[in-house]
C-alpha positions as CSV (number, residue, x, y, z in Angstrom):
1,M,-0.9,11.2,12.3
2,K,0.9,13.2,14.8
3,S,1.2,10.4,17.3
4,T,2.0,8.4,14.5
5,I,5.1,10.4,13.8
6,Q,5.8,11.0,17.0
7,R,6.3,7.1,17.4
8,S,8.8,7.0,14.4
9,A,10.6,9.8,15.3
10,G,11.2,8.0,19.1
11,A,12.1,4.6,16.9
12,M,14.1,6.5,14.4
13,A,16.4,8.4,17.7
14,L,17.1,5.3,19.5
15,A,18.2,3.6,16.0
16,L,20.6,6.8,15.7
17,A,21.9,6.6,19.3
18,L,23.1,2.7,18.7
19,C,24.3,3.6,15.5
20,S,28.1,4.3,15.0
21,P,28.3,7.9,13.6
22,A,32.4,7.2,13.2
23,Q,32.0,5.1,10.5
24,S,31.8,6.4,6.8
25,G,33.1,6.5,3.4
26,E,32.3,4.4,0.0
27,M,29.7,1.4,0.4
28,G,33.0,-0.6,-1.0
29,N,30.1,-3.9,-1.6
30,A,30.2,-5.3,-5.3
31,H,27.4,-6.9,-5.1
32,H,24.6,-4.7,-4.0
33,G,22.2,-7.1,-5.1
34,H,22.8,-9.1,-2.2
35,A,21.1,-8.1,1.2
36,S,24.7,-8.2,3.1
37,A,26.0,-5.1,1.7
38,H,27.5,-2.9,3.8
39,G,25.6,0.7,3.7
40,A,22.5,1.7,4.4
41,A,21.5,2.6,1.1
42,D,22.3,-1.0,-0.2
43,H,18.4,-1.0,-0.2
44,A,15.5,0.2,-1.6
45,P,13.5,2.7,-0.2
46,I,11.3,0.7,2.4
47,G,8.2,0.8,0.5
48,V,9.7,-1.1,-2.4
49,M,8.9,-4.8,-2.2
50,G,11.0,-7.5,-3.8
51,D,14.0,-4.7,-4.6
52,H,17.0,-6.8,-3.3
53,M,18.1,-10.8,-3.3
54,H,20.3,-12.8,-0.7
55,P,23.6,-14.7,-1.3
56,K,22.7,-18.4,-1.0
57,G,22.1,-20.0,2.3
58,E,21.3,-16.4,3.4
59,W,17.5,-15.5,5.4
60,M,15.9,-11.9,6.2
61,L,13.2,-11.0,8.1
62,S,11.4,-8.3,8.0
63,Y,8.3,-6.1,9.7
64,R,6.7,-3.0,8.2
65,Y,4.0,-0.7,9.3
66,M,1.8,1.1,7.0
67,N,-0.6,3.9,7.6
68,M,-2.5,5.4,4.4
69,Q,-5.2,8.5,5.1
70,M,-7.9,9.3,2.8
71,D,-9.7,12.4,2.8
72,G,-12.2,13.8,0.3
73,S,-13.7,12.7,-2.3
74,R,-13.2,13.3,-6.3
75,I,-14.6,12.7,-9.6
76,G,-11.5,12.8,-12.4
77,T,-9.1,15.3,-11.0
78,N,-11.6,17.5,-9.9
79,D,-12.8,17.4,-6.0
80,V,-16.2,17.6,-5.4
81,T,-18.1,17.8,-1.4
82,P,-20.3,15.6,-0.3
83,E,-23.3,18.1,-0.9
84,Q,-22.5,17.9,-4.6
85,I,-22.5,14.1,-4.2
86,A,-26.0,13.6,-2.4
87,T,-27.8,16.2,-4.8
88,T,-26.4,15.4,-8.2
89,V,-24.4,11.7,-8.7
90,P,-26.7,8.8,-10.0
91,N,-27.6,5.9,-7.4
92,R,-27.1,2.9,-9.6
93,F,-29.8,1.0,-7.2
94,F,-32.3,3.7,-7.6
95,G,-35.5,1.8,-8.4
96,A,-34.8,-1.2,-5.9
97,P,-36.8,-1.1,-2.4
98,M,-35.5,2.4,-0.2
99,Q,-32.9,3.4,-2.8
100,P,-33.0,6.8,-3.6
101,P,-32.3,8.7,-6.9
102,T,-28.7,10.5,-5.6
103,L,-26.3,9.2,-3.3
104,R,-27.7,10.2,-0.2
105,V,-24.8,8.5,2.1
106,V,-21.0,10.0,1.5
107,P,-17.6,8.9,3.0
108,T,-15.7,12.0,4.4
109,N,-12.5,9.9,5.1
110,M,-10.5,6.6,5.4
111,T,-7.7,5.4,7.4
112,M,-6.1,2.1,6.7
113,Q,-3.5,0.7,8.7
114,M,-1.3,-2.3,8.0
115,H,1.4,-4.5,9.7
116,M,3.1,-6.5,7.4
117,V,5.5,-9.7,8.1
118,G,7.7,-11.2,5.7
119,A,10.7,-13.6,5.3
120,M,13.3,-14.1,2.7
121,Y,15.3,-16.7,1.8
122,A,17.8,-17.8,-0.9
123,P,18.2,-21.6,-1.8
124,T,20.8,-20.5,-4.4
125,D,22.8,-17.5,-5.5
126,W,20.4,-17.1,-8.4
127,L,17.0,-17.2,-6.2
128,T,15.7,-15.5,-3.6
129,L,12.4,-16.9,-2.1
130,M,9.8,-14.6,-0.1
131,G,6.7,-14.9,1.6
132,M,4.4,-11.8,3.0
133,G,1.4,-11.7,5.1
134,N,-0.6,-8.7,6.6
135,Y,-3.1,-7.7,9.3
136,T,-5.6,-5.1,7.9
137,I,-7.1,-2.6,10.3
138,K,-10.1,-0.2,8.2
139,E,-12.2,2.6,9.4
140,M,-14.3,5.1,7.2
141,D,-16.5,7.8,8.1
142,H,-19.3,8.9,6.4
143,V,-22.0,11.2,6.5
144,T,-26.0,10.4,5.8
145,F,-27.9,12.9,4.3
146,Q,-31.6,13.0,5.2
147,G,-34.4,11.7,2.8
148,A,-34.4,11.2,-0.8
149,A,-33.7,15.2,-1.3
150,G,-31.7,18.1,-0.2
151,T,-28.7,18.8,1.9
152,N,-30.1,18.3,5.7
153,V,-28.1,16.2,7.2
154,L,-29.3,13.3,9.2
155,G,-26.5,12.0,10.6
156,S,-23.0,10.3,10.7
157,F,-21.6,7.1,11.1
158,T,-18.2,4.9,10.8
159,T,-17.5,1.7,10.0
160,K,-14.7,-0.8,10.8
161,S,-13.4,-3.6,9.4
162,S,-10.5,-5.8,10.4
163,G,-8.2,-9.3,10.1
164,I,-6.1,-10.9,8.2
165,G,-5.0,-9.9,4.4
166,D,-4.3,-11.7,1.3
167,T,-0.9,-13.6,1.6
168,K,2.1,-13.3,-1.0
169,V,4.4,-15.6,-2.1
170,S,7.0,-15.2,-4.7
171,G,10.7,-16.0,-6.4
172,L,13.4,-13.4,-7.4
173,V,15.7,-14.5,-10.1
174,R,18.8,-12.8,-11.4
175,L,19.0,-12.1,-14.7
176,F,22.5,-10.3,-14.3
177,E,25.0,-9.3,-12.4
178,D,28.0,-6.8,-12.8
179,G,29.2,-5.1,-9.4
180,T,27.3,-1.7,-10.2
181,H,24.2,-3.1,-12.3
182,H,21.6,-5.2,-11.2
183,L,18.8,-7.0,-12.9
184,H,15.8,-9.8,-11.7
185,F,12.3,-11.1,-12.4
186,N,9.9,-10.8,-9.7
187,G,7.3,-13.8,-10.5
188,G,4.5,-14.2,-7.3
189,L,1.2,-15.4,-6.8
190,S,-1.2,-13.5,-3.9
191,L,-3.2,-16.5,-2.1
192,P,-7.1,-15.1,-1.1
193,T,-6.5,-15.5,2.6
194,G,-8.5,-12.0,3.6
195,S,-12.5,-12.1,3.9
196,I,-14.9,-10.5,1.3
197,D,-17.7,-10.5,3.6
198,E,-17.4,-8.2,6.6
199,E,-20.2,-6.6,8.0
200,D,-21.1,-3.2,10.0
201,D,-24.0,-1.4,11.0
202,V,-24.5,1.8,9.2
203,L,-26.9,4.8,9.4
204,T,-29.4,5.0,5.8
205,P,-31.4,8.3,4.5
206,T,-34.8,7.1,6.6
207,G,-32.7,6.6,10.2
208,A,-32.7,3.1,10.1
209,R,-29.5,1.3,11.2
210,P,-29.1,-2.2,10.0
211,T,-26.1,-4.0,9.6
212,L,-25.2,-5.1,6.2
213,R,-22.2,-5.9,3.8
214,L,-19.6,-3.5,3.5
215,P,-18.4,-2.0,0.4
216,Y,-15.5,-2.8,-1.8
217,P,-13.1,-0.6,-0.5
218,M,-13.6,-1.7,3.3
219,Q,-13.0,-5.9,2.5
220,L,-9.6,-7.1,3.6
221,G,-9.0,-9.4,0.7
222,S,-9.5,-9.3,-3.4
223,G,-11.1,-13.2,-3.3
224,T,-8.7,-13.8,-6.6
225,F,-5.9,-15.6,-6.8
226,D,-3.9,-12.8,-8.5
227,L,-0.1,-13.0,-10.7
228,L,2.1,-10.8,-9.2
229,P,4.8,-10.1,-12.3
230,G,7.6,-7.6,-11.9
231,L,10.9,-6.7,-13.0
232,T,13.4,-4.8,-10.7
233,Y,16.9,-3.1,-12.0
234,T,19.3,-1.7,-9.3
235,G,22.2,0.5,-9.5
236,Q,24.9,1.5,-7.2
237,K,28.4,3.6,-7.5
238,S,29.9,4.8,-4.6
239,Q,27.2,6.5,-2.3
240,V,25.0,6.9,-4.7
241,S,22.3,3.9,-5.3
242,W,19.4,3.9,-7.3
243,G,16.6,1.8,-9.0
244,A,13.7,1.1,-10.9
245,Q,10.6,-1.1,-10.7
246,Y,7.3,-2.2,-12.8
247,T,4.9,-5.0,-10.7
248,G,1.8,-5.7,-11.7
249,T,-1.3,-7.5,-10.2
250,F,-3.6,-9.3,-12.8
251,R,-6.8,-11.4,-11.1
252,L,-7.2,-14.8,-12.2
253,G,-11.2,-15.0,-12.8
254,E,-13.8,-13.8,-10.4
255,N,-14.3,-15.0,-6.2
256,E,-16.9,-16.3,-4.9
257,E,-19.1,-12.8,-4.7
258,D,-18.9,-13.1,-8.7
259,Y,-16.8,-10.1,-9.1
260,R,-12.7,-9.1,-9.7
261,L,-10.9,-6.0,-8.6
262,G,-9.5,-4.2,-11.5
263,H,-5.8,-5.1,-12.7
264,V,-3.1,-3.0,-11.2
265,H,0.5,-1.7,-12.8
266,T,2.6,-0.2,-10.9
267,G,6.2,1.5,-11.7
268,T,8.5,3.5,-9.5
269,L,11.7,5.0,-9.7
270,W,14.1,6.1,-7.0
271,A,17.6,7.4,-5.8
272,A,19.4,7.5,-2.5
273,Y,22.5,9.0,-1.4
274,Q,24.5,7.6,1.8
275,W,25.7,10.5,4.1
276,L,27.4,7.5,6.2
277,D,28.0,4.1,7.0
278,W,25.0,3.9,8.9
279,V,22.4,6.7,7.2
280,S,20.9,7.4,3.5
281,T,18.3,9.1,2.3
282,S,16.0,8.2,-0.9
283,F,13.9,10.4,-2.9
284,R,10.8,7.9,-5.1
285,V,8.6,8.4,-7.2
286,E,5.8,6.4,-8.0
287,G,2.9,6.1,-10.8
288,K,0.3,3.5,-10.2
289,S,-2.9,2.5,-12.5
290,V,-5.9,0.6,-11.3
291,G,-8.9,-0.8,-12.9
292,K,-12.4,-0.8,-12.5
293,I,-14.6,-3.7,-10.4
294,S,-15.5,-6.0,-12.9
295,G,-18.7,-7.7,-11.8
296,I,-20.6,-7.2,-8.7
297,D,-21.5,-8.3,-5.3
298,T,-25.1,-9.2,-5.1
299,D,-25.0,-8.7,-1.5
300,I,-23.5,-4.9,-1.7
301,V,-26.5,-2.5,-2.3
302,A,-26.5,1.0,-1.0
303,P,-27.0,4.5,-1.7
304,V,-23.0,5.3,-1.4
305,Q,-20.3,5.6,-3.9
306,T,-18.3,2.9,-2.7
307,A,-21.1,0.2,-3.6
308,D,-20.6,1.2,-7.2
309,P,-18.2,-1.3,-8.4
310,D,-17.5,1.6,-11.5
311,N,-16.3,4.3,-9.1
312,A,-13.0,1.9,-8.2
313,G,-9.8,2.8,-9.5
314,G,-7.8,5.4,-11.9
315,D,-4.3,6.8,-12.3
316,T,-1.9,8.3,-9.5
317,V,1.4,9.9,-9.1
318,Y,2.9,10.1,-5.7
319,A,6.1,11.9,-4.4
320,L,8.1,9.6,-1.6
321,F,10.7,10.7,1.1
322,G,12.9,8.1,2.6
323,L,15.2,7.4,5.5
324,N,17.7,4.3,6.2
325,L,19.5,3.6,9.2
326,L,21.4,0.6,9.4
327,G,23.3,-0.5,12.6
328,Q,26.8,-0.9,13.2
329,Q,27.9,-1.9,16.4
330,A,26.8,-3.9,19.4
331,V,23.0,-5.5,20.1
332,V,22.1,-3.4,16.4
333,K,25.1,-4.7,14.1
334,G,22.9,-5.1,11.0
335,H,19.1,-4.4,11.8
336,R,17.7,-1.9,9.3
337,L,15.5,0.7,10.1
338,A,13.5,2.8,7.7
339,A,10.9,5.0,7.0
340,E,8.8,6.4,4.0
341,F,6.4,9.6,3.8
342,G,4.4,9.9,0.5
343,I,2.3,13.0,-1.2
344,P,0.2,12.7,-4.1
345,L,1.3,14.6,-7.3
346,Y,-1.5,13.6,-9.0
347,R,-4.8,11.9,-9.2
348,N,-7.3,11.2,-11.6
349,L,-9.8,8.9,-10.3
350,N,-12.6,6.7,-11.4
351,G,-15.1,8.7,-9.2
352,P,-16.6,9.9,-6.9
353,Q,-13.4,8.0,-4.9
354,L,-12.0,9.1,-1.8
355,E,-8.5,10.1,-2.5
356,T,-5.4,9.6,-0.9
357,D,-3.8,12.3,1.3
358,Y,-0.3,10.9,2.1
359,T,1.0,7.3,3.1
360,F,3.7,6.6,5.8
361,T,5.6,3.5,6.4
362,L,7.6,2.2,8.6
363,G,10.0,-0.9,9.0
364,W,12.7,-3.0,10.0
365,Q,15.0,-5.6,8.2
366,K,17.5,-7.9,9.3
367,A,19.6,-10.8,7.2
368,F,21.0,-13.5,9.2
């Protein structure tokens, strides 16, 4: 985390040096649903996707880097230790060859990094089209307990997966606009371009090191076409802006491995204050509800919590703090640089399951 924040701080410092602090005051834009607005707070926090529309003929390119860190496991709202999991949580595969009665392999932490590239284009004033692809890198650390019982640690290992994730295409349709309030519909489709058959070496309780198909959280995509409906409201008056958004992810059928990930419902509220034309800060609350996995991949069999489809999903609430910068002159004019840092307020997980400790997003946007 330290190196990520140091790199981000350097980028922020460069942007601050190139922005003009002499220009301050009201945003002066009657159409805050457009990306061609004049102030740093005219966009939602960088972690909100599909928050704004564009005037006819305008393009916008964007890049986001996201880092999510998970550490420790939780059952419901309670933290559990690796020793508790290894000695008390049943292994759903017990009875199959080499499968112990409890979960003898326990994940201890996970890091997910995602590089997201997006483009938006408005063929009309009432419709903006959007596409986003990503490259994902995942690492998960585990501890393996020796044999079928007890708390003697045999060793540890790390699994990794990386590659292109699922691709999203969508359209934003304006429903209402009066200069202060804006409402639009988000409608999209997620395309199954991410792999669901990633493999890596593991350490079993017997000391063997086979190459196995990785459990569900380490795969790169859903394997299904997913509907992405949503509704976004934004408001803006003088230096203050605010907004709310609902988005859903609904899986269409099962994938080729005979399972589907859980449906997702996400709601968020935010407010931002523009201190100067080129800088604003924001606060956001996000709630997310994720369903369990339906079905099972018969090639994912292991005495580890992540191999059980029932140990997926749950309800979480996050608080997120953001910073938005807008270049005012010279080579950075119109370039946006933004960051957002989030921490969990509430976690109720279908577990045992790794819990998120923080998320960090850094992004760049430019309309032309």
